[in-house]
Each structure stands twice: as C-alpha cells, then as structure tokens.
C-alpha positions in Angstrom: 186.2 -114.6 128.2 188.6 -112.4 130.1 187.8 -111.4 133.3 190.1 -108.7 135.5 189.2 -107.8 138.9 190.8 -104.4 140.2 191.4 -104.2 144.0 190.6 -107.7 144.5 192.6 -107.7 148.3 189.6 -105.2 149.7 186.3 -106.5 151.2 184.4 -105.9 147.9 187.4 -107.5 145.7 187.2 -110.4 147.7 183.1 -110.5 147.2 183.7 -110.4 143.6 185.8 -113.5 143.5 182.6 -115.2 145.5 179.8 -114.0 143.8 181.5 -114.6 140.4 182.1 -118.0 141.6 178.6 -118.5 143.0 176.9 -117.4 140.1 179.2 -119.6 137.8 180.0 -116.4 135.9 182.0 -117.7 132.5 185.6 -117.0 132.7 188.3 -118.3 130.6 191.1 -116.2 131.8 191.1 -114.1 135.6 193.6 -111.7 135.9 193.9 -110.1 139.4 195.3 -106.4 140.0 196.0 -104.3 143.1 198.5 -101.7 144.7 201.9 -101.9 145.4 200.8 -103.2 149.1 198.8 -106.3 147.4 200.8 -106.9 144.4 202.5 -110.6 145.0 199.3 -112.2 147.4 197.9 -114.9 145.8 194.1 -115.9 145.9 192.5 -119.3 144.7 189.4 -119.1 142.3 187.8 -122.3 141.3 190.4 -124.5 142.1 193.5 -122.5 140.5 195.7 -120.0 141.9 196.3 -116.7 140.8 198.6 -114.1 141.8 197.8 -110.2 142.3 199.6 -108.2 139.8 200.4 -104.5 140.4 197.9 -102.0 138.5 200.4 -100.4 136.0 199.4 -98.0 132.9 200.7 -100.7 130.3 198.3 -103.2 128.2 197.9 -105.4 130.9 194.0 -104.9 130.4 194.4 -106.3 126.2 191.8 -108.9 125.6 190.2 -108.2 128.8 186.1 -108.4 128.3 185.1 -107.3 131.9 186.7 -105.3 134.7 185.4 -105.5 137.6 187.1 -102.1 139.5 186.5 -101.2 143.0 190.0 -99.4 144.0 188.6 -96.2 145.2 187.6 -93.1 143.0 191.2 -91.7 142.7 192.7 -94.9 141.4 189.6 -95.3 139.2 189.9 -91.9 137.5 193.6 -92.1 137.2 193.3 -95.7 135.2 190.1 -95.6 133.6 191.7 -94.8 130.4 194.3 -97.6 130.7 191.4 -100.2 131.5 188.9 -99.3 128.7 191.6 -98.4 125.9 191.5 -102.1 124.4 187.6 -102.3 124.8 187.0 -103.8 128.2 183.8 -102.7 129.7 184.8 -101.0 133.2 182.1 -101.9 135.7 183.4 -99.2 138.5 182.3 -99.3 142.1 183.8 -96.2 142.9 182.0 -92.8 143.3 184.2 -91.5 140.3 181.6 -91.2 137.6 178.4 -91.7 139.1 177.1 -88.4 137.9 178.6 -87.9 134.8 176.3 -87.8 132.0 178.2 -90.0 129.6 178.5 -93.1 132.2 175.2 -95.0 132.8 174.9 -95.4 136.2 173.0 -98.8 136.4 171.1 -101.1 138.8 169.6 -104.5 136.4 166.2 -104.6 138.2 165.4 -100.7 137.5 167.6 -100.0 134.5 169.3 -102.2 132.8 169.2 -100.9 129.5 170.9 -97.9 130.5 174.3 -100.3 130.3 173.8 -100.5 126.5 174.9 -96.5 125.9 178.8 -96.4 127.3 180.4 -94.0 125.3 183.6 -94.2 127.7 183.4 -98.0 127.9 182.6 -97.3 131.7 179.4 -98.3 133.6 178.8 -97.2 137.5 177.9 -99.2 140.2 175.8 -96.6 142.4 176.6 -96.2 146.2 175.3 -99.3 148.3 172.7 -97.5 150.1 170.8 -96.2 146.9 171.1 -99.8 145.0 169.1 -101.0 147.8 166.8 -98.4 148.1 166.0 -98.2 144.5 165.4 -102.0 144.1 162.3 -101.5 146.7 161.3 -98.5 145.0 161.2 -99.6 141.3 158.0 -101.9 141.6 156.7 -99.1 144.0 157.0 -96.3 141.1 155.0 -98.7 138.4 151.8 -98.4 141.0 152.3 -94.4 141.3 155.0 -91.9 140.8 157.2 -91.4 143.8 157.3 -87.6 144.1 159.3 -87.8 147.7 161.6 -89.8 149.8 162.6 -89.4 153.2 165.1 -92.2 154.5 167.2 -92.8 157.4 169.8 -95.3 157.0 171.6 -97.4 159.4 174.7 -98.8 158.1 177.0 -101.3 159.6 181.0 -101.3 159.5 181.6 -103.1 156.7 180.3 -99.9 154.5 183.8 -98.6 155.2 185.6 -101.9 154.3 187.7 -104.6 155.7 189.7 -102.6 157.8 186.7 -101.0 159.9 185.1 -104.5 159.7 187.9 -105.6 161.9 188.3 -102.5 163.9 184.9 -102.7 165.2 185.7 -106.3 166.7 188.9 -104.9 168.2 186.5 -102.5 169.9 184.5 -104.7 171.6 187.5 -106.8 172.5 189.4 -104.1 174.0 186.1 -102.7 176.0 185.5 -106.5 177.6 189.2 -106.4 178.3 189.3 -102.6 179.8 191.8 -102.0 177.4 191.9 -98.6 175.5 189.9 -98.3 172.4 191.5 -98.2 169.0 189.8 -95.5 166.7 191.0 -95.3 163.1 188.5 -95.9 160.8 185.6 -93.2 161.9 185.8 -90.0 163.7 184.3 -91.8 167.1 184.3 -95.4 168.6 181.4 -97.2 167.2 181.3 -100.0 169.4 178.0 -99.4 171.6 177.7 -96.2 169.6 176.1 -94.9 166.3 177.5 -92.2 164.6 175.3 -89.6 162.5 177.9 -89.0 160.0 178.6 -91.3 156.8 181.1 -89.6 154.6 182.1 -85.7 154.9 179.8 -82.9 155.1 178.8 -80.3 152.3 178.0 -76.7 152.4 173.9 -78.0 152.7 174.6 -79.7 156.2 174.1 -82.8 154.5 177.2 -85.5 154.0 178.1 -86.8 150.7 176.5 -90.0 151.1 173.2 -88.5 151.9 173.8 -86.2 148.5 174.5 -89.4 146.6 170.9 -91.2 147.4 169.4 -87.8 146.2 171.3 -87.4 143.3 171.5 -91.1 142.1 168.1 -92.1 143.0 167.0 -89.5 140.0 169.6 -90.9 137.8 168.7 -94.5 138.2 164.9 -94.1 137.9 164.9 -91.2 135.4 163.0 -89.3 138.1 162.2 -85.8 139.5 162.0 -87.4 142.7 163.3 -85.5 146.0 165.1 -87.7 148.5 166.1 -86.5 151.9 168.4 -88.7 153.9 170.2 -89.4 157.2 172.8 -91.4 156.7 174.0 -93.4 160.1 176.6 -95.8 161.2 175.6 -98.3 163.5 177.6 -100.9 165.2 176.4 -104.0 163.2 179.0 -105.8 161.5 177.6 -106.5 157.8 174.5 -105.3 155.9 172.8 -101.9 156.0 169.1 -101.4 156.9 166.9 -98.4 156.0 163.7 -96.6 157.3 162.1 -95.3 154.2 158.9 -93.0 153.8 157.7 -92.6 150.2 155.3 -90.4 148.8 153.2 -91.1 146.2 151.1 -89.2 143.3 148.0 -91.1 144.4 147.6 -93.2 147.3 148.3 -96.8 147.6 146.8 -99.5 150.2 149.4 -101.6 152.1 148.3 -104.8 150.2 149.1 -103.1 146.9 152.8 -102.1 147.9 153.0 -105.9 149.6 151.8 -107.3 146.6 154.4 -105.7 144.3 157.1 -106.0 146.3 156.7 -109.8 146.5 156.7 -110.2 142.7 159.5 -107.8 142.6 163.1 -109.3 141.2 165.4 -109.0 143.7 163.3 -108.5 146.6 162.0 -110.5 149.4 159.2 -109.8 151.4 159.3 -110.6 154.9 156.4 -108.8 156.5 154.2 -110.6 159.5 154.3 -108.2 162.4 151.8 -110.9 164.3 155.0 -113.1 164.3 157.7 -110.6 164.9 158.8 -111.3 161.1 161.0 -108.2 159.5 164.3 -108.1 158.0 167.3 -107.7 160.4 170.9 -107.1 159.4 172.1 -110.3 161.6 170.4 -112.7 158.8 170.5 -110.5 155.5 174.3 -110.7 155.6 175.4 -112.9 152.6 171.8 -112.8 151.0 171.2 -111.8 147.4 168.1 -109.8 147.9 167.2 -107.0 149.6 164.5 -107.9 152.1 161.5 -106.0 153.2 159.2 -105.2 155.7 157.0 -103.0 158.2 155.3 -102.0 155.5 152.7 -99.7 156.6 150.8 -96.4 155.7 152.2 -92.9 156.8 150.4 -91.5 159.5 151.7 -88.2 158.6 150.9 -88.3 155.0 147.8 -89.3 152.9 149.7 -90.5 150.1 152.4 -92.0 152.4 154.0 -95.3 152.8 156.5 -96.2 155.1 158.9 -99.4 155.2 162.0 -101.1 156.8 164.4 -102.3 154.6 167.8 -104.7 154.9 170.3 -106.0 152.7 174.1 -106.9 152.2 175.8 -104.0 150.9 179.1 -105.8 150.1 176.8 -108.1 147.8 173.8 -106.6 146.3 175.3 -103.2 147.4 178.5 -103.8 145.8 179.8 -106.9 143.9 176.7 -108.3 143.1 175.2 -105.6 141.5 178.3 -105.2 139.2 178.3 -108.7 138.0 174.5 -108.8 137.5 175.6 -106.0 135.0 178.1 -107.8 133.3 175.8 -111.0 133.2 172.7 -108.6 131.6 175.2 -107.2 128.7 176.5 -110.9 128.0 172.4 -111.9 127.6 171.9 -109.3 125.4 174.8 -110.1 123.0 173.6 -113.6 122.6 
C-alpha cells in the first residue's frame, strides 16, 4: 500500500499524519509532497523520517494507491491529472471538484457507496461545516424527510489554517502586552470578536461558505432540502459548532431524534440540560465524533427540531473524513 500526502505541512496535512497513524491505516510506503516553501522539510511517521518532495508534473505518483490532497483548490485543479494518471485515487480536501457531477462528494456515514463511482479517479471531501452537519442530519432524515434547514455556524480560527490559529494566539498576547494587534488572516481582529463572514460574498448576499452548505448538503444526502446558513468566525482556536433548525415532513418527538442520534455512527449525544451537559469546542477538539446536544422542539415550527453540534473540523471536518473514505474503499475491495 503506497500512500501520498499532498500539502503535508499545512494544518490538515499534519492531521493526515496523525489520523493515519492513530487508525493504523495500512501503509507500506509513504510519500510526502509540498510547495517549494515546504520541500525539504522532514517529518517523522511511525518512527521513520520522511523528506517532503516538491510537487511537480512528473511520474512521482506512479504506484500510489491513495493520494490525500489538501493544498488548495488551485493546486488540486492543476495537479489532478498528474496525481491520478497512474491509477491513484485522489481524495481531495479542497473546493475544486465538490460540485462537479462526475466527482463523488462523500461523507462515509451518509453516502459511502458514492465513492465507488469515480470516473476521474477523484473523490471530493466536503466542506468541514457541511460534513459535521450531514453526519447529524442523516439519522434524522431516516425518520422523516428533511425539507428545510436553518443553520448558524460558530467557526474557530483553525478553519482558516495553522497560520490563522497562530495569529489568534498572537493577538491575545499583543492585547495583554498593550501592543498593536496583528491582523492578516481575517478582515478584522478575531480576538475578543466574532466576524459574520467566512469566505467571500456572492451576488445573493451569502458567502461562498454559506452556499457550500446549501449545495453540498443536497449532493451528499441526494435530497431537495434547502439550507439557509449564516457562517460566523469566532475566537475559539479549534473545533466548529453549529446551531441547527431542522424542518421535517412529519413532526418528530425529541425522544425519537435523541434515540436516532445516540445510535448513529460518528455521533455522540451529550444532552442533559439538568447537569449542563452539552458539546463545546473546548472539549470536542481532537475527537473523532460530532457531538450533539440541546435537542428540542422548534417553538416557531410544528414540524421543527432544533439542536446544537460541535466537532473538530480539522479532524472529522477534513483529515479523518478523507481517511474514512479510503478505509471504506479498502473494506469493499477485500
């Protein structure tokens, strides 16, 4: 089994190394790729040191079984043919191919079998906020078709990468030391603030991130559901959270929904208001599951349920989801 990681020096690339090791993914040979900036850097994996190679248009991907790619949409588009030419399955973490009709968009808990039909040898990993939401929607959809979703996301600095996390920590230090605050990764200072913009605005007034949640949810769930999102950047370091309002065709009880969530793969129910038990980013970082709490009836909609979720978006929202796709493909091969 030969595995490649493209963009290994980034936050998600580093998470790939951790997740592959944690899950004991079968690897006989590992190749790491990066930009000219990170080429030559060395990383240790399972006690062995690997040097990052420069990503180039050559035959470096010959013999690669799975290529985990997290180097941005531009790089994915440019190198997709080079990566897949010799038969490697490219599991791509960028937005480059998510809405392409000939590229499956996969969350294994929801639509694993879609990964089997990949005419271009590419499987797209969805947006992190979408992944965490659909893992929770899937068991509810099985109870009654979901027709409408309203969601407000609370997205941590880590969603913008390792440098953004470092900048948030730096901003808090600068504020405490009464120094000018560094603002590079976001439009405004994130420390002690929330920014109601994630990604760039579209003509309809929604951001690209918000439109991803609309479009990707439909593709993953094979559904006509409509999702109206408000994506907000908050000053937590790692793990995203979401407040979700779900409308179903027939009314569901809180107990039905809680039971379905408690039994669902990839979901942990943490829901006991009496003991102030509910998910928070402080505690969901580094965990595999999406955590759900505050399940209750929607007071504004007879067919509505509302809930709160939190999950590690570098892990389940990116690296883990991609590795689970590869694990699924391995399981059906044998």
